[in-house]
All heavy atoms as an XYZ file, in Angstrom:
925
protein
N     131.834    100.623    145.329
C     131.392     99.242    145.369
C     132.604     98.365    145.061
O     133.274     98.574    144.062
C     130.283     99.057    144.329
C     129.591     97.727    144.451
S     128.272     97.500    143.229
C     126.939     98.400    143.942
N     132.867     97.363    145.913
C     134.017     96.500    145.647
C     133.633     95.385    144.679
O     132.478     95.205    144.328
C     134.616     95.957    146.954
C     133.689     94.998    147.695
O     132.705     94.532    147.092
O     133.969     94.703    148.868
N     134.621     94.613    144.243
C     134.386     93.595    143.216
C     133.464     92.482    143.707
O     132.723     91.899    142.927
C     135.712     93.020    142.726
O     136.374     92.356    143.771
N     133.488     92.172    145.004
C     132.614     91.132    145.556
C     131.154     91.567    145.484
O     130.285     90.788    145.112
C     133.022     90.825    147.011
C     132.383     89.568    147.574
C     132.754     88.300    146.823
O     133.905     88.172    146.365
O     131.880     87.428    146.686
N     130.873     92.836    145.812
C     129.508     93.341    145.731
C     129.028     93.380    144.279
O     127.887     93.066    143.985
C     129.416     94.749    146.339
C     129.502     94.752    147.854
C     129.489     96.180    148.395
O     130.049     97.069    147.767
N     128.857     96.351    149.538
N     129.899     93.770    143.358
C     129.545     93.809    141.942
C     129.209     92.411    141.438
O     128.233     92.207    140.724
C     130.710     94.394    141.113
O     131.048     95.667    141.644
C     130.339     94.508    139.658
N     129.988     91.417    141.842
C     129.753     90.032    141.449
C     128.408     89.552    141.981
O     127.618     88.947    141.264
C     130.887     89.140    141.960
C     130.752     87.696    141.566
C     131.905     86.875    142.104
C     131.691     85.414    141.836
N     132.672     84.583    142.484
N     128.116     89.837    143.258
C     126.838     89.438    143.861
C     125.669     90.090    143.134
O     124.657     89.448    142.856
C     126.797     89.804    145.350
C     127.710     88.923    146.202
O     128.101     87.840    145.714
O     128.007     89.322    147.344
N     125.787     91.365    142.784
C     124.720     92.074    142.067
C     124.493     91.473    140.690
O     123.359     91.299    140.254
C     125.060     93.556    141.923
O     125.122     94.163    143.186
N     125.570     91.144    140.003
C     125.454     90.545    138.670
C     124.776     89.183    138.740
O     123.954     88.841    137.890
C     126.827     90.419    138.025
N     125.102     88.387    139.754
C     124.477     87.074    139.907
C     122.989     87.213    140.182
O     122.173     86.459    139.663
C     125.170     86.284    141.014
C     126.530     85.774    140.616
C     127.268     85.079    141.760
O     126.673     84.910    142.845
O     128.432     84.705    141.550
N     122.597     88.193    141.009
C     121.187     88.423    141.292
C     120.429     88.794    140.035
O     119.355     88.286    139.771
C     121.024     89.529    142.344
C     121.390     89.103    143.742
C     121.297     90.264    144.724
O     120.525     91.209    144.470
O     121.988     90.215    145.746
N     121.002     89.670    139.225
C     120.356     90.085    137.979
C     120.229     88.904    137.037
O     119.181     88.678    136.444
C     121.128     91.246    137.315
C     120.998     92.509    138.173
C     120.635     91.496    135.900
C     121.916     93.635    137.767
N     121.276     88.091    136.898
C     121.241     86.932    136.010
C     120.168     85.948    136.448
O     119.417     85.444    135.622
C     122.588     86.224    135.992
O     123.527     86.996    135.310
N     120.091     85.654    137.738
C     119.102     84.713    138.236
C     117.690     85.231    138.017
O     116.781     84.475    137.723
C     119.347     84.409    139.711
C     120.576     83.553    139.938
C     120.882     83.340    141.409
O     120.010     83.614    142.247
O     121.999     82.900    141.708
N     117.479     86.529    138.130
C     116.158     87.103    137.943
C     115.769     87.145    136.468
O     114.621     86.948    136.125
C     116.106     88.522    138.510
C     116.132     88.558    140.024
C     116.182     89.990    140.554
O     115.896     90.912    139.779
O     116.507     90.148    141.718
N     116.703     87.397    135.569
C     116.368     87.579    134.168
C     116.279     86.266    133.386
O     115.692     86.228    132.328
C     117.357     88.523    133.497
O     118.654     87.990    133.591
N     116.826     85.190    133.911
C     116.758     83.897    133.233
C     115.779     83.023    133.991
O     116.095     82.492    135.050
C     118.141     83.212    133.164
C     119.118     84.090    132.412
C     118.019     81.849    132.500
C     120.537     83.580    132.430
N     114.584     82.890    133.446
C     113.562     82.066    134.089
C     113.601     80.680    133.481
O     113.702     80.531    132.264
C     112.191     82.705    133.910
C     112.096     84.044    134.603
C     110.733     84.625    134.488
C     110.726     85.963    135.202
N     109.415     86.546    135.280
N     113.503     79.668    134.327
C     113.605     78.298    133.841
C     112.361     77.465    134.135
O     112.363     76.271    133.885
C     114.834     77.609    134.450
O     114.733     77.659    135.875
C     116.124     78.270    133.996
N     111.294     78.085    134.650
C     110.085     77.313    134.884
C     109.461     76.928    133.539
O     109.706     77.557    132.511
C     109.092     78.096    135.750
C     108.662     79.388    135.105
O     109.463     80.347    135.115
O     107.538     79.417    134.572
N     108.657     75.877    133.536
C     108.118     75.323    132.290
C     107.336     76.349    131.476
O     107.485     76.415    130.250
C     107.231     74.123    132.602
N     106.520     77.167    132.113
C     105.732     78.155    131.370
C     106.622     79.181    130.673
O     106.327     79.620    129.570
C     104.740     78.871    132.292
C     103.544     77.998    132.623
O     103.258     77.059    131.849
O     102.899     78.254    133.646
N     107.716     79.560    131.303
C     108.615     80.535    130.699
C     109.356     79.972    129.492
O     109.747     80.712    128.602
C     109.644     81.025    131.714
O     109.006     81.718    132.752
N     109.554     78.666    129.475
C     110.335     78.043    128.407
C     109.490     77.580    127.220
O     110.037     77.238    126.181
C     111.123     76.859    128.961
C     112.150     77.220    130.037
C     112.810     75.959    130.574
C     113.185     78.196    129.522
N     108.166     77.569    127.361
C     107.315     77.154    126.257
C     107.476     78.119    125.086
O     107.599     79.320    125.294
C     105.846     77.166    126.679
C     105.446     76.018    127.536
C     103.970     76.113    127.856
C     103.548     75.055    128.823
N     102.140     75.227    129.212
N     107.444     77.595    123.842
C     107.496     78.505    122.698
C     106.302     79.451    122.733
O     105.196     79.055    123.064
C     107.400     77.578    121.488
C     107.823     76.249    121.995
C     107.412     76.202    123.443
N     106.548     80.689    122.424
C     105.502     81.697    122.424
C     105.416     82.317    121.045
O     106.364     82.304    120.286
C     105.800     82.774    123.457
C     105.764     82.237    124.872
C     106.262     83.270    125.857
C     106.329     82.714    127.239
N     107.196     81.564    127.378
N     104.261     82.888    120.757
C     104.133     83.600    119.494
C     105.088     84.771    119.517
O     105.150     85.514    120.488
C     102.706     84.066    119.281
C     101.770     82.931    118.954
C     100.432     83.434    118.518
C      99.578     82.263    118.105
N      98.297     82.679    117.570
N     105.852     84.933    118.467
C     106.811     86.031    118.418
C     106.130     87.396    118.350
O     104.917     87.490    118.206
C     107.596     85.766    117.137
C     107.319     84.350    116.797
C     105.971     84.038    117.360
N     106.928     88.411    118.397
C     106.444     89.786    118.359
C     105.946     90.155    116.972
O     105.639     89.299    116.157
C     107.583     90.717    118.770
O     108.607     90.628    117.800
N     105.938     91.429    116.681
C     105.421     91.922    115.408
C     106.200     91.435    114.192
O     105.714     91.489    113.078
C     105.362     93.448    115.404
C     106.729     94.070    115.576
O     107.713     93.391    115.867
N     106.806     95.378    115.425
N     107.406     90.964    114.360
C     108.178     90.459    113.212
C     107.599     89.165    112.664
O     107.687     88.889    111.482
C     109.628     90.212    113.606
C     110.387     91.473    113.834
C     111.816     91.139    114.106
N     112.596     92.340    114.132
C     113.877     92.370    113.910
N     114.528     91.258    113.655
N     114.526     93.502    113.956
N     107.057     88.345    113.527
C     106.497     87.064    113.112
C     105.327     86.724    114.031
O     105.451     85.887    114.912
C     107.577     85.989    113.171
N     104.180     87.357    113.841
C     103.083     87.242    114.793
C     102.388     85.887    114.857
O     101.689     85.607    115.806
C     102.108     88.330    114.342
C     102.424     88.552    112.921
C     103.888     88.294    112.775
N     102.580     85.028    113.896
C     101.850     83.770    113.897
C     102.581     82.594    114.551
O     101.955     81.639    114.958
C     101.475     83.372    112.467
C     100.472     84.297    111.838
C      99.144     84.322    112.574
O      98.637     83.248    112.942
O      98.619     85.417    112.782
N     103.883     82.592    114.608
C     104.606     81.445    115.135
C     104.693     80.330    114.112
O     104.324     80.480    112.949
N     105.163     79.170    114.533
C     105.346     78.015    113.661
C     104.136     77.099    113.796
O     103.673     76.840    114.903
C     106.630     77.251    114.040
C     107.845     78.154    113.832
C     106.757     75.960    113.245
C     109.116     77.571    114.392
N     103.634     76.604    112.667
C     102.483     75.698    112.684
C     102.817     74.418    111.920
O     103.120     74.452    110.730
C     101.271     76.356    112.038
C     100.813     77.600    112.766
C      99.549     78.156    112.145
N      98.423     77.314    112.544
C      97.240     77.353    111.934
N      97.040     78.140    110.908
N      96.259     76.571    112.340
N     102.740     73.304    112.607
C     102.957     72.004    111.962
C     101.621     71.509    111.393
O     100.557     71.833    111.911
C     103.502     71.003    112.967
N     101.710     70.718    110.318
C     100.495     70.186    109.708
C     100.770     68.865    109.014
O     101.918     68.503    108.762
C      99.886     71.191    108.716
C     100.745     71.497    107.521
C     100.664     70.734    106.362
C     101.638     72.556    107.553
C     101.456     71.036    105.252
C     102.434     72.867    106.446
C     102.336     72.092    105.298
N      99.692     68.150    108.743
C      99.758     66.961    107.887
C      98.813     67.181    106.711
O      97.866     67.965    106.787
C      99.334     65.668    108.626
O      97.996     65.823    109.095
C     100.280     65.351    109.778
N      99.086     66.483    105.632
C      98.243     66.547    104.451
C      97.766     65.143    104.131
O      98.577     64.223    103.968
C      99.036     67.111    103.264
C      98.250     67.263    101.975
C      98.705     68.508    101.241
C      98.402     66.045    101.087
N      96.444     64.983    104.079
C      95.835     63.692    103.773
C      95.118     63.795    102.436
O      94.317     64.712    102.226
C      94.841     63.312    104.868
S      93.936     61.785    104.527
N      95.422     62.884    101.537
C      94.716     62.807    100.256
C      93.759     61.629    100.312
O      94.166     60.498    100.583
C      95.718     62.625     99.115
C      96.462     63.908     98.816
C      97.262     63.796     97.547
N      97.712     65.120     97.134
C      98.694     65.319     96.294
N      99.344     64.294     95.783
N      99.037     66.548     95.955
N      92.508     61.923    100.014
C      91.506     60.853    100.005
C      91.541     60.069     98.698
O      91.088     58.924     98.650
C      90.123     61.441    100.256
C      90.032     62.067    101.646
C      88.689     62.685    101.900
O      87.674     61.995    101.834
N      88.662     63.973    102.173
N      92.077     60.695     97.673
C      92.276     60.055     96.368
C      93.646     60.494     95.851
O      94.207     61.475     96.328
C      91.197     60.494     95.363
C      89.808     60.077     95.783
O      89.554     58.910     96.054
N      88.903     61.043     95.843
N      94.143     59.775     94.865
C      95.409     60.156     94.236
C      95.245     60.081     92.722
O      95.433     59.025     92.122
C      96.541     59.247     94.709
C      97.885     59.589     94.087
O      98.012     60.674     93.484
O      98.810     58.769     94.197
N      94.866     61.215     92.120
C      94.557     61.218     90.688
C      95.754     60.867     89.810
O      95.593     60.340     88.718
C      93.937     62.546     90.259
C      94.876     63.723     90.262
C      94.216     65.027     89.850
O      93.032     65.227     90.142
O      94.924     65.850     89.243
N      96.978     61.135     90.267
C      98.156     60.830     89.449
C      98.702     59.431     89.713
O      99.472     58.912     88.910
C      99.295     61.841     89.722
O      99.712     61.709     91.082
C      98.850     63.263     89.436
N      98.350     58.846     90.843
C      98.869     57.530     91.190
C     100.310     57.549     91.662
O     100.952     56.513     91.761
N     100.831     58.729     91.994
C     102.241     58.849     92.377
C     102.428     58.929     93.894
O     103.218     58.200     94.472
C     102.892     60.074     91.699
C     102.910     59.868     90.192
C     104.303     60.314     92.228
C     103.313     61.084     89.396
N     101.697     59.830     94.537
C     101.962     60.074     95.964
C     101.177     59.169     96.900
O     101.533     59.021     98.056
C     101.692     61.537     96.319
O     100.357     61.877     96.035
N     100.097     58.590     96.437
C      99.322     57.685     97.271
C      98.192     58.386     98.012
O      97.970     59.580     97.869
N      97.492     57.607     98.812
C      96.365     58.107     99.588
C      96.714     58.070    101.067
O      97.648     57.400    101.480
C      95.120     57.267     99.318
C      94.665     57.350     97.876
C      93.521     56.411     97.549
O      93.190     55.538     98.385
O      92.960     56.532     96.454
N      95.924     58.801    101.849
C      96.176     58.898    103.281
C      97.110     60.065    103.569
O      97.252     60.980    102.752
N      97.765     60.043    104.713
C      98.694     61.118    105.066
C      99.965     60.927    104.244
O     100.676     59.950    104.421
C      99.009     61.130    106.578
C     100.058     62.185    106.900
C      97.745     61.393    107.383
N     100.204     61.849    103.321
C     101.343     61.732    102.412
C     102.391     62.827    102.623
O     103.487     62.746    102.074
C     100.902     61.714    100.931
C     100.072     60.470    100.648
C     100.141     62.971    100.554
N     102.041     63.865    103.412
C     102.969     64.967    103.674
C     102.875     65.367    105.135
O     101.786     65.412    105.701
C     102.636     66.208    102.801
C     102.930     65.941    101.329
C     103.389     67.451    103.272
C     102.494     67.066    100.391
N     104.033     65.654    105.716
C     104.066     66.374    106.988
C     104.798     67.676    106.698
O     105.714     67.706    105.869
C     104.766     65.572    108.086
C     106.195     65.189    107.772
C     106.819     64.276    108.810
O     106.147     63.892    109.784
O     107.999     63.944    108.636
N     104.338     68.747    107.315
C     104.935     70.023    106.974
C     104.919     71.004    108.125
O     104.349     70.747    109.189
N     105.547     72.133    107.870
C     105.572     73.220    108.841
C     105.489     74.538    108.078
O     106.106     74.703    107.032
C     106.822     73.154    109.746
C     108.095     73.325    108.968
C     106.751     74.163    110.859
N     104.663     75.436    108.623
C     104.554     76.778    108.068
C     105.155     77.723    109.105
O     104.730     77.742    110.260
C     103.091     77.152    107.807
C     102.920     78.551    107.276
S     101.217     78.976    106.805
C     100.270     78.461    108.215
N     106.180     78.451    108.700
C     106.846     79.381    109.604
C     106.049     80.672    109.712
O     105.187     80.963    108.883
C     108.270     79.661    109.122
C     109.166     78.465    109.240
C     109.310     77.589    108.178
C     109.847     78.213    110.415
C     110.120     76.474    108.287
C     110.666     77.099    110.535
C     110.800     76.230    109.470
N     106.350     81.451    110.721
C     105.649     82.703    110.963
C     105.726     83.647    109.778
O     104.821     84.444    109.550
C     106.210     83.379    112.213
N     106.771     83.547    109.004
C     106.945     84.405    107.836
C     106.101     83.944    106.647
O     106.037     84.629    105.644
C     108.414     84.406    107.397
O     108.791     83.054    107.111
C     109.309     85.003    108.458
N     105.503     82.759    106.762
C     104.747     82.178    105.657
C     105.533     81.124    104.897
O     104.955     80.298    104.203
N     106.868     81.142    105.026
C     107.669     80.108    104.375
C     107.157     78.747    104.834
O     106.816     78.567    106.009
C     109.151     80.250    104.736
C     109.790     81.436    104.106
N     109.833     82.659    104.721
C     110.408     81.579    102.915
C     110.443     83.522    103.932
N     110.807     82.890    102.821
N     107.130     77.813    103.909
C     106.578     76.494    104.197
C     107.566     75.424    103.755
O     108.143     75.519    102.672
C     105.223     76.315    103.467
O     104.331     77.327    103.941
C     104.623     74.954    103.726
N     107.738     74.421    104.605
C     108.600     73.282    104.299
C     107.742     72.026    104.403
O     107.010     71.853    105.387
C     109.789     73.185    105.281
C     110.641     71.962    104.978
C     110.627     74.445    105.253
N     107.811     71.191    103.386
C     107.070     69.932    103.432
C     108.021     68.756    103.294
O     109.092     68.864    102.700
C     105.972     69.861    102.348
C     106.575     69.888    100.947
C     104.941     70.959    102.547
C     105.611     69.489     99.842
N     107.590     67.645    103.855
C     108.333     66.391    103.757
C     107.371     65.341    103.220
O     106.381     64.993    103.876
C     108.843     65.975    105.143
C     109.466     64.632    105.161
N     109.073     63.646    106.030
C     110.451     64.085    104.412
C     109.789     62.558    105.820
N     110.625     62.809    104.839
N     107.635     64.890    101.990
C     106.827     63.827    101.404
C     107.155     62.533    102.132
O     108.320     62.174    102.279
C     107.126     63.670     99.914
C     106.570     64.766     99.073
C     107.216     65.900     98.665
C     105.251     64.843     98.542
N     106.376     66.670     97.904
C     105.158     66.043     97.816
C     104.135     64.010     98.614
C     103.993     66.426     97.166
C     102.976     64.392     97.954
C     102.915     65.589     97.242
N     106.158     61.822    102.561
C     106.359     60.579    103.307
C     106.500     59.377    102.400
O     106.633     58.257    102.873
C     105.198     60.374    104.287
C     105.075     61.490    105.325
C     103.821     61.290    106.163
C     106.309     61.557    106.209
N     106.478     59.590    101.096
C     106.651     58.493    100.148
C     107.826     58.804     99.244
O     108.115     59.970     99.002
C     105.392     58.313     99.273
O     105.073     59.562     98.690
C     104.229     57.805    100.082
N     108.526     57.906     98.686
C     108.447     56.487     98.996
C     109.192     56.143    100.286
O     110.106     56.862    100.674
C     109.115     55.833     97.795
C     110.112     56.846     97.328
C     109.498     58.192     97.627
N     108.760     55.055    100.887
C     109.419     54.601    102.120
C     110.851     54.208    101.805
O     111.139     53.767    100.698
C     108.647     53.425    102.702
N     111.783     54.322    102.703
C     111.639     54.761    104.084
C     111.705     56.274    104.261
O     111.482     56.780    105.332
C     112.827     54.115    104.782
C     113.895     54.109    103.735
C     113.151     53.882    102.432
N     112.052     57.020    103.232
C     112.067     58.473    103.390
C     111.667     59.112    102.074
O     111.887     58.577    101.000
C     113.428     58.973    103.836
C     114.557     58.634    102.889
C     115.887     59.089    103.471
N     116.960     58.526    102.699
C     117.605     57.423    102.996
N     117.285     56.760    104.077
N     118.561     56.972    102.238
N     111.084     60.274    102.207
C     110.654     60.995    101.018
C     111.517     62.220    100.802
O     112.577     62.379    101.400
N     111.033     63.099     99.970
C     111.804     64.304     99.667
C     111.299     65.483    100.484
O     110.226     65.446    101.062
C     111.715     64.616     98.176
O     110.373     64.859     97.824
N     112.091     66.546    100.498
C     111.751     67.772    101.215
C     111.697     68.900    100.199
O     112.522     68.977     99.293
C     112.791     68.073    102.315
C     112.711     66.988    103.390
C     112.560     69.452    102.924
C     113.734     67.109    104.486
N     110.694     69.774    100.358
C     110.537     70.911     99.455
C     110.293     72.179    100.268
O     109.687     72.130    101.342
C     109.383     70.677     98.490
N     110.776     73.295     99.747
C     110.657     74.600    100.404
C     109.827     75.528     99.519
O     110.021     75.553     98.303
C     112.047     75.224    100.608
C     112.961     74.380    101.441
C     113.720     73.384    100.853
C     113.053     74.585    102.804
C     114.563     72.589    101.624
C     113.893     73.803    103.573
C     114.651     72.808    102.985
N     108.941     76.312    100.140
C     108.100     77.247     99.413
C     108.181     78.615    100.082
O     108.257     78.714    101.309
C     106.646     76.770     99.397
C     106.489     75.434     98.719
C     106.613     74.262     99.451
C     106.256     75.359     97.362
C     106.497     73.034     98.838
C     106.143     74.124     96.733
C     106.265     72.956     97.470
N     108.125     79.666     99.270
C     108.174     81.027     99.802
C     106.935     81.374    100.612
O     106.970     82.269    101.460
C     108.343     82.050     98.684
C     109.743     82.012     98.093
O     110.686     81.600     98.808
O     109.892     82.401     96.922
N     105.828     80.682    100.353
C     104.600     80.940    101.100
C     103.735     79.690    101.125
O     103.889     78.791    100.283
C     103.814     82.088    100.464
O     103.292     81.684     99.216
N     102.807     79.647    102.068
C     101.855     78.544    102.140
C     100.978     78.564    100.887
O     100.645     77.518    100.339
C     101.013     78.664    103.415
C     100.200     77.444    103.719
C     100.794     76.285    104.182
C      98.825     77.453    103.535
C     100.039     75.147    104.463
C      98.062     76.330    103.815
C      98.669     75.180    104.277
N     100.642     79.761    100.405
C      99.833     79.899     99.190
C     100.538     79.273     97.985
O      99.881     78.634     97.148
C      99.514     81.360     98.927
N     101.858     79.445     97.885
C     102.613     78.823     96.786
C     102.534     77.301     96.867
O     102.371     76.619     95.853
C     104.083     79.260     96.804
C     104.287     80.680     96.315
O     103.332     81.294     95.788
O     105.422     81.184     96.466
N     102.652     76.766     98.068
C     102.523     75.321     98.267
C     101.145     74.849     97.792
O     101.036     73.868     97.050
C     102.751     74.985     99.750
C     102.219     73.655    100.170
C     102.743     72.481     99.654
C     101.188     73.567    101.099
C     102.244     71.243    100.046
C     100.696     72.346    101.500
C     101.219     71.176    100.968
N     100.084     75.577     98.179
C      98.730     75.202     97.764
C      98.579     75.265     96.244
O      97.984     74.361     95.639
C      97.694     76.121     98.421
C      97.566     76.037     99.942
C      96.557     77.065    100.441
C      97.195     74.643    100.399
N      99.125     76.314     95.624
C      99.026     76.486     94.160
C      99.667     75.335     93.403
O      99.209     74.965     92.324
C      99.719     77.783     93.724
C      98.830     78.984     93.681
C      99.515     80.130     92.974
C     100.495     80.791     93.910
N     101.070     82.031     93.412
N     100.724     74.790     93.943
C     101.474     73.747     93.228
C     100.937     72.346     93.507
O     100.784     71.538     92.601
C     102.976     73.839     93.582
C     103.534     75.155     93.034
C     103.749     72.634     93.055
C     104.899     75.517     93.555
N     100.641     72.057     94.769
C     100.325     70.671     95.131
C      98.872     70.393     95.487
O      98.490     69.220     95.578
C     101.210     70.222     96.304
C     102.637     70.073     95.921
N     103.092     69.104     95.068
C     103.730     70.800     96.268
C     104.394     69.216     94.907
N     104.808     70.250     95.617
N      98.052     71.424     95.679
C      96.691     71.171     96.141
C      95.632     71.580     95.113
O      94.871     70.743     94.631
C      96.413     71.906     97.477
C      97.489     71.605     98.507
C      95.021     71.533     98.000
C      97.750     70.153     98.790
N      95.570     72.854     94.778
C      94.483     73.327     93.910
C      94.468     72.719     92.505
O      93.387     72.567     91.938
C      94.452     74.872     93.837
O      95.721     75.361     93.424
C      94.104     75.465     95.186
N      95.609     72.317     91.931
C      95.539     71.685     90.598
C      94.941     70.278     90.624
O      94.689     69.703     89.571
C      97.002     71.618     90.142
C      97.738     72.583     90.984
C      97.004     72.621     92.287
N      94.730     69.720     91.811
C      94.254     68.332     91.917
C      92.985     68.256     92.775
O      92.985     67.635     93.845
C      95.342     67.454     92.545
C      96.670     67.574     91.875
N      96.934     67.047     90.624
C      97.815     68.182     92.265
C      98.180     67.312     90.282
N      98.740     68.007     91.256
N      91.870     68.838     92.307
C      90.662     68.870     93.133
C      90.060     67.492     93.410
O      89.412     67.304     94.444
C      89.698     69.743     92.330
C      90.185     69.672     90.922
C      91.672     69.503     91.014
N      90.295     66.516     92.534
C      89.715     65.192     92.776
C      90.430     64.421     93.882
O      89.950     63.375     94.306
C      89.697     64.345     91.484
O      91.035     64.164     91.032
C      88.859     65.017     90.400
N      91.554     64.947     94.350
C      92.260     64.280     95.448
C      91.529     64.438     96.786
O      91.793     63.692     97.719
C      93.682     64.825     95.606
C      94.609     64.292     94.543
O      94.317     63.316     93.873
N      95.741     64.948     94.384
N      90.647     65.432     96.891
C      89.922     65.699     98.143
C      90.899     65.740     99.312
O      90.930     64.870    100.164
C      88.832     64.673     98.375
C      87.769     64.681     97.299
C      86.690     63.681     97.609
C      85.654     63.669     96.513
N      84.625     62.649     96.759
N      91.699     66.789     99.334
C      92.793     66.934    100.292
C      92.323     67.577    101.591
O      91.549     68.527    101.576
C      93.908     67.791     99.662
O      94.358     67.130     98.473
C      95.072     67.982    100.618
N      92.840     67.065    102.697
C      92.567     67.635    104.019
C      93.903     68.007    104.650
O      94.772     67.147    104.820
C      91.839     66.645    104.949
C      90.536     66.170    104.312
C      91.593     67.280    106.320
C      89.907     64.992    105.040
N      94.056     69.277    105.001
C      95.240     69.730    105.736
C      94.818     69.944    107.178
O      93.851     70.660    107.449
C      95.817     71.027    105.134
C      96.341     70.751    103.721
C      96.933     71.587    106.025
C      96.853     71.961    102.986
N      95.529     69.298    108.094
C      95.210     69.394    109.517
C      96.394     69.975    110.260
O      97.496     69.425    110.220
C      94.863     68.010    110.105
O      93.805     67.431    109.329
C      94.434     68.127    111.563
N      96.169     71.103    110.939
C      97.208     71.755    111.729
C      97.227     71.171    113.132
O      96.231     70.608    113.595
C      96.972     73.268    111.783
C      97.193     73.943    110.466
C      96.154     74.121    109.574
C      98.462     74.388    110.105
C      96.362     74.733    108.352
C      98.678     75.007    108.886
C      97.624     75.178    108.009
N      98.359     71.333    113.818
C      98.526     70.751    115.144
C      97.518     71.276    116.162
O      97.219     70.602    117.143
C      99.954     70.952    115.654
C     100.335     72.403    115.865
C     101.793     72.561    116.215
O     102.410     71.622    116.737
O     102.326     73.651    115.955
N      96.962     72.472    115.915
C      95.970     73.006    116.850
C      94.563     72.487    116.557
O      93.607     72.863    117.215
C      95.985     74.539    116.849
C      95.593     75.151    115.506
O      95.239     74.396    114.569
O      95.644     76.388    115.388
N      94.426     71.603    115.551
C      93.144     70.997    115.229
C      92.429     71.639    114.048
O      91.467     71.072    113.529
N      92.874     72.815    113.607
C      92.239     73.445    112.453
C      92.413     72.553    111.236
O      93.484     71.991    111.012
C      92.873     74.809    112.162
C      92.290     75.469    110.925
C      93.041     76.700    110.448
O      93.914     77.212    111.176
O      92.761     77.132    109.323
N      91.343     72.428    110.471
C      91.401     71.649    109.233
C      90.961     72.510    108.067
O      90.020     73.292    108.178
C      90.509     70.407    109.292
C      91.074     69.328    110.165
C      90.299     68.031    110.008
O      89.086     68.028    109.990
N      91.037     66.936    109.900
N      91.635     72.330    106.943
C      91.258     72.988    105.694
C      91.036     71.892    104.671
O      91.901     71.028    104.482
C      92.344     73.936    105.220
C      92.615     75.078    106.198
C      93.646     76.023    105.646
N      94.077     76.973    106.664
C      94.999     77.886    106.452
N      95.595     77.987    105.286
N      95.351     78.721    107.425
N      89.872     71.914    104.033
C      89.532     70.876    103.058
C      89.507     71.478    101.665
O      89.003     72.578    101.465
C      88.203     70.264    103.427
C      88.257     69.600    104.783
S      86.761     68.721    105.136
C      87.067     68.304    106.841
N      90.048     70.724    100.721
C      90.157     71.176     99.344
C      89.626     70.079     98.428
O      89.799     68.903     98.693
C      91.621     71.442     98.976
C      92.290     72.478     99.863
C      92.872     72.100    101.063
C      92.312     73.807     99.490
C      93.489     73.033    101.872
C      92.922     74.755    100.302
C      93.508     74.372    101.497
N      89.002     70.489     97.337
C      88.564     69.523     96.337
C      87.079     69.509     96.152
O      86.348     70.328     96.680
N      86.650     68.533     95.390
C      85.234     68.414     95.037
C      84.406     68.066     96.265
O      84.856     67.358     97.153
C      85.077     67.330     93.976
C      85.819     67.667     92.704
C      85.803     66.519     91.705
O      85.521     65.387     92.085
O      86.117     66.789     90.549
N      83.190     68.596     96.276
C      82.286     68.300     97.409
C      81.657     66.953     97.269
O      81.417     66.430     96.286
C      81.193     69.386     97.497
C      81.790     70.736     97.881
O      82.729     70.751     98.675
O      81.288     71.758     97.378
């Protein structure tokens, strides 16, 4: 096989293996290493028992496939702080379950909602 044929074969393989259509480029759930993918969410507090963070949507966050969670406090304006947690459960233990009177609603980008607090 001469160098021209080798070059043509390599180009054919490259064009076939790199798909650029929209469906191929959409983020997909990863394999067994991270089966859940990334999930964005907001946190809405219906009350603020401490008077510090406020009411309404006070956090935007993301939960990674590994469970690691990053949150961005939306207060005080114009920017808030960012916090990292080893798991979503750790985030809940620190900022949600100790404050049941806040009546917190976490809403994920896929529409799932989790409600916490007094009924």
